C-alpha positions as CSV (number, residue, x, y, z in Angstrom):
1,M,0.0,0.0,0.0
2,L,2.9,2.3,0.8
3,R,4.3,1.9,-2.7
4,L,1.0,2.8,-4.2
5,L,0.6,5.9,-2.1
6,E,4.2,6.9,-2.9
7,S,3.5,6.5,-6.6
8,I,0.3,8.6,-6.4
9,H,2.2,11.2,-4.4
10,G,4.9,11.5,-7.1
11,H,2.5,11.6,-10.0
12,L,0.3,14.2,-8.3
13,G,3.4,16.3,-7.5
14,V,4.4,16.3,-11.2
15,L,0.9,17.2,-12.3
16,A,0.9,20.0,-9.7
17,V,4.2,21.4,-11.1
18,I,2.8,21.4,-14.6
19,A,-0.5,22.9,-13.5
20,L,1.4,25.8,-11.8
21,V,2.5,27.1,-15.2
22,H,-1.1,27.7,-16.3
23,P,-2.2,30.4,-13.8
24,A,1.3,32.0,-14.1
25,I,0.6,32.5,-17.8
26,L,-3.1,33.6,-17.2
27,L,-2.3,36.0,-14.5
28,R,0.7,37.7,-16.0
29,R,-1.2,40.6,-17.6
30,G,-3.1,41.3,-14.3
31,A,-6.6,41.2,-15.9
32,P,-9.6,40.6,-13.6
33,L,-10.3,36.9,-13.1
34,S,-12.7,35.1,-15.3
35,R,-14.6,32.1,-14.1
36,G,-12.1,29.8,-15.9
37,V,-9.1,31.6,-14.5
38,R,-10.6,31.4,-11.0
39,L,-11.1,27.7,-11.5
40,S,-7.6,27.2,-12.7
41,V,-6.0,29.1,-9.8
42,W,-8.2,27.1,-7.3
43,L,-7.5,23.7,-8.8
44,T,-3.7,24.4,-9.1
45,T,-3.5,25.4,-5.5
46,A,-5.6,22.4,-4.5
47,A,-3.3,20.0,-6.5
48,C,-0.2,21.4,-4.8
49,C,-1.7,21.1,-1.4
50,A,-3.0,17.5,-2.1
51,A,0.5,16.4,-3.3
52,F,2.1,17.9,-0.2
53,A,-0.6,16.5,2.2
54,L,-0.1,13.0,0.7
55,G,3.7,13.3,1.2
56,V,3.1,14.4,4.8
57,G,0.7,11.4,5.2
58,I,3.2,8.8,4.1
59,Y,6.2,10.4,5.9
60,G,5.7,8.4,9.1
61,D,5.9,5.1,7.2
62,Y,8.9,6.4,5.3
63,R,10.7,7.4,8.5
64,T,10.0,4.0,10.0
65,H,10.6,1.7,7.1
66,V,12.7,3.4,4.5
67,K,14.8,6.3,5.8
68,A,17.6,4.1,7.3
69,E,17.8,2.0,4.2
70,L,18.0,5.1,2.0
71,F,20.9,6.6,4.0
72,R,22.7,3.2,3.9
73,A,22.2,3.0,0.1
74,S,23.4,6.6,-0.4
75,V,24.0,9.3,2.3
76,R,23.7,11.9,-0.4
77,A,20.3,10.7,-1.5
78,G,19.2,10.7,2.2
79,F,20.2,14.2,2.6
80,L,18.7,15.2,-0.7
81,F,15.4,13.7,0.5
82,E,15.5,15.9,3.5
83,T,16.2,18.9,1.3
84,K,13.4,17.9,-1.0
85,E,11.0,18.0,2.0
86,H,11.9,21.6,2.8
87,L,11.8,22.7,-0.8
88,A,8.4,21.1,-1.2
89,F,7.1,23.2,1.8
90,A,8.4,26.3,0.1
91,T,6.7,25.3,-3.1
92,V,3.4,24.9,-1.4
93,A,3.8,28.1,0.5
94,L,4.4,30.0,-2.8
95,A,1.5,28.3,-4.5
96,V,-0.9,29.0,-1.6
97,A,0.3,32.6,-1.5
98,A,-0.3,33.0,-5.2
99,G,-3.7,31.4,-5.1
100,V,-5.0,33.2,-2.2
101,S,-3.7,36.6,-3.4
102,A,-5.1,36.1,-6.9
103,L,-8.5,34.9,-5.6
104,L,-8.9,37.7,-3.0
105,A,-7.4,40.6,-5.0
106,P,-9.9,43.3,-5.7
107,R,-11.0,43.6,-9.3
108,D,-8.8,46.7,-10.0
109,A,-5.6,45.2,-8.3
110,V,-3.6,44.5,-11.4
111,S,-0.3,44.5,-9.6
112,I,-1.4,41.9,-7.1
113,R,-2.4,39.5,-9.9
114,R,0.9,40.1,-11.6
115,R,2.7,39.3,-8.4
116,S,0.5,36.2,-8.1
117,A,1.7,35.1,-11.6
118,A,5.3,35.6,-10.4
119,L,4.7,33.5,-7.3
120,D,3.1,30.7,-9.4
121,A,6.1,30.8,-11.8
122,A,8.5,30.6,-8.8
123,A,6.5,27.7,-7.3
124,A,6.6,25.9,-10.7
125,V,10.4,26.3,-10.9
126,L,10.9,25.2,-7.3
127,G,8.4,22.4,-7.8
128,L,10.4,21.2,-10.8
129,V,13.5,20.9,-8.6
130,V,11.5,19.0,-6.0
131,A,10.1,16.6,-8.6
132,S,13.6,16.1,-10.1
133,L,15.0,15.3,-6.6
134,G,12.1,13.0,-5.9
135,T,12.8,11.1,-9.2
136,Y,16.5,10.9,-8.4
137,I,15.9,9.6,-4.9
138,Q,13.4,7.1,-6.1
139,S,16.0,5.8,-8.6
140,I,18.4,5.2,-5.7
141,R,16.1,3.5,-3.3
142,G,12.3,3.1,-3.7
143,F,9.7,2.3,-1.2
């Protein structure tokens, strides 16, 4: 079951990274949000939070069953996993900040939506690093 959850976590994380690019493009001009853009922002933020929450949910089993083996297989991979966790938190924080600011911005707040686009773009880049680290770590020692 842990392997399945880990696989879903990884796939959802990659999907969230790809999804982060969409609102970054849509919000870059700062135009008021249409229904579609609102939905895109909301779903992207939800996907990032879901991937992170699933990772947090399986962390206890990882710590109990896998962490020591990962460090034995590669100390570098073990520390990269710890780094990945922190970067994932930063990614989610950026995505949530972008989503909340875009959704709550007043209709005439062009600069806020532009900043939201920049936050989404930064979250996408950081999320790509997280996904890359996760893929590398998985290749060293899977669940």
